[in-house]
N, C-alpha and C positions, 0 to 999 in steps of 0.2 A: 771537640772543637778546640783548635789551637788558641793559645793565649796571644794577645797582641805582641808580646815580647818574642815568642816563638815564631810568629809570622814574620816579624822584622828580621830575625836571624835567617829564616828561610829565603826571604827575598834577597838578603845580602849575598847569599851563596848562589843565587840564580844567575845563570849565564846571561840571561836576557833582562835582568832587572836589578837595580840598585836603589837604595834609599839614601838620603843624605847621611854622610858619615864623616868622621874625623880621620884624616890620613896624614901620615908623615913619611915621605919617601925615604928619609934617612933611616927610618925604622925597618925598612924592608930587609928581612933577615937573609943573608947570603945562602944559608942552607935551604931556604925555601924558594928563592929565585936566583938562578945562575946568571952570569955575565953574558952568556951566549947560548944559542940553541941551534941545532941542526934541523932544517926543514927542507924536504924535497931536495936533498943533496947540497943545500946552500947554507953557509954559516950566517946566522943572523945575530945582531948585537942588541943588547938590552937598551931600549930607548928610554924607559922609565919604569918605576915600580913604586908601590905603596902598600900599606896595610890598612884595611878597612876595619873600623871599630864600631860597635854598638854599645852605648853606655861605656862600661869599663872593659868590655870583652873584645878581644881580637877575633874577627870573623874569618877573614881571608886575606891572603897576600895576592896581589895581581901584578903581572909584568907584561909589558908590550915589547916584542922583538921585531926588528926591521933590518933590512940590509944596510941602511945608513940612517943616521940621526935625522929625525923630522920633528920640528918644534911647533907645528900647527896641525890642527885637525885636518884641514884641507890637504896638506902635504902628506899626511899619513894615509888618508883615504885614496889619494891619487898615486901612491907609490906603486911601482912595478915590482914584480917578483913576489915571493912568498912573504907571509906575515904570520906572527903567532901572538896570541893572547893566552897567557897561562894563569890559572887560578889555583892556589894551594889553600885548601880549607883548613881552618884553625879551630873549628867547632863542628859538632855533629848536627846534621839536619835530617829529620826523618823524611822518607819518600812522600808521605801524606802531607806534611807541612810544606814541603817544597812544591808539590803539585798545586795545593790551594793558593799559595803565594804567587806562583807563576800565573795561574789562571786569573787571579785578581789583577795582576799587573797587565796581562794581555788585554783584559776587558777594558782597562783604562786607556791603553795605547793603540788598540786595534784600528781605530778610526784614522789614525795618522799613518798607518802602514799600507804599502801596496798589498793587494790581496794575496799575491803569490808569496811575498815575504811573510805575511801574517800566517799563512798556512804552514810555511816552513818553520817559523818560530814556534807555532803550536806543536808541530811534530817533534821538534827538538825538546821542548819543555816536557812533553809527555814521555819521551824516551828517558830523559834524566829522572823524571818523577817515578818511573817504574824500575829503577835500579833496585835489586832485591834488598840490599842493606841500606838504602838511602845514601846520603852523602856523609862521609865520616871525616873527622879531623885527620889531616894528613893526605886526604884524597887529592888527586891532581886532575884538573880539567884543562885540556888544551883545545884551543880553537884556532885552527890553522887555515890560512888561505893559500891554496896551491894552484897557480895558474895551470889551466888544462884539466884540473881535477875538481876544484871547487873548495867549499868549506868542509873541512874534515874535523869532526869533534870526537875527542877521546876522553874517556874516564879511566884513569890509572892505566894508560897506554892501550886501552881496548876501545875500538871504534864503537860509538853509541848509535849512530845513524849512518845511512848511506850519504856520500858526499852530495852537497847541494851546490850546483854549478853557477848559481847566480851571484855575481859580486855584490849586488844590492843587498842580499841577505847578510853577507859578512860585514859590509859597511854599516848595516843597521845594528848588528851586534856591537861593533866598535862604538857607534854613536851613543849607546847607553852610557858609556864612560867618557866619550870625547866630544859629543855633539853640543850644539848650542843650548839644548835643554838638558844637558847632563845633570843628573841628580846631585853630583858631588863635585863642585868646582876644584876643590883641593886635590882630589884624586885625578881629575883631568890634568891639572898642572903637573902632578907627579908623573903620570904616564907619558906626558910630552917632554919630560926631562927638564922642566923649568923650575923645579924646587930643590 
């Protein structure tokens, strides 16, 4: 049985869930988040980034990449072309802790999700939870939206699941960080490049 602290760390690393955290965009370490990214043959620019912390521990760095700067959630969600959310873990999370945390988060949010999106979210969380070594410090998760292909999720540059072609799924992922009910308003502000 994981401790509450371990569960909090697992949730923090989860692609589809975050708990309230302290974030300072200025802390985003350049070695962990670059100024640009290449997605589907297009150069994307860093829109914003921050570091999530639990207690005194850095858990992950997250960055949002777009073709051009967007300062509102609505502008991000309606942007054309590819997008990327990158998460660089700064703590180890076991596969079991990750799976338990994700299932708990899904149980809380499932009523608010479209059935197809909820099914895709569950599939993604199961795939990540079954990584042989869990999620380790330094691991890189990328969540790309590629028009014509869909949501492409990679762990350390290896595809985790087949692309999910519904833009609603990708926007649901982004809304965990950027939505009206975002768990961390400071991180939302950092990803929108407002801090």
